[in-house]
C-alpha positions, 0 to 999 in steps of 0.5 A: 561656819567651819567644818564641824558646824557643816556637819552637824547641819548634814547631820540633821538631814543623815543618820549620824554625824559620822555618816554626815562626816563622811559625806562631806569629806567625799563631797570635797574629796571628789572636788579636789580629784576633779580639780587635781585632773583640771577639770571644772565642778560646776553645781547648778545654783551653787558655782564653779570650781575650776583651775586657772593658770597663773602665767610667770611674771616679775614682781618686787621684794616689798622690804628691799625693792628687789625685782624678784620672778614669779613662777606660773603656777596653777590656782583653784577658783571659784565663781559663784553662780547666778542663784548663790549671788541672788540669795546672798545680795 
């Protein structure tokens, strides 16, 4: 399923595909804005989006075997909720 498929499903509940696209864009941008502020977003029964920080570490270039430094960075992580896990299994 892609974004167009999601818009089509949402349009069955709202009046038009344009409104559905706006709703989906609003939800996604709100989640992104919260993650930029390093807030977590919890949707009961679905899951939680949060930011985790990865520390700087050493790695290896697989081609040359040379040791390289990997910079610290923040990444978005999704943790599925119990209801989602149960519905998938």
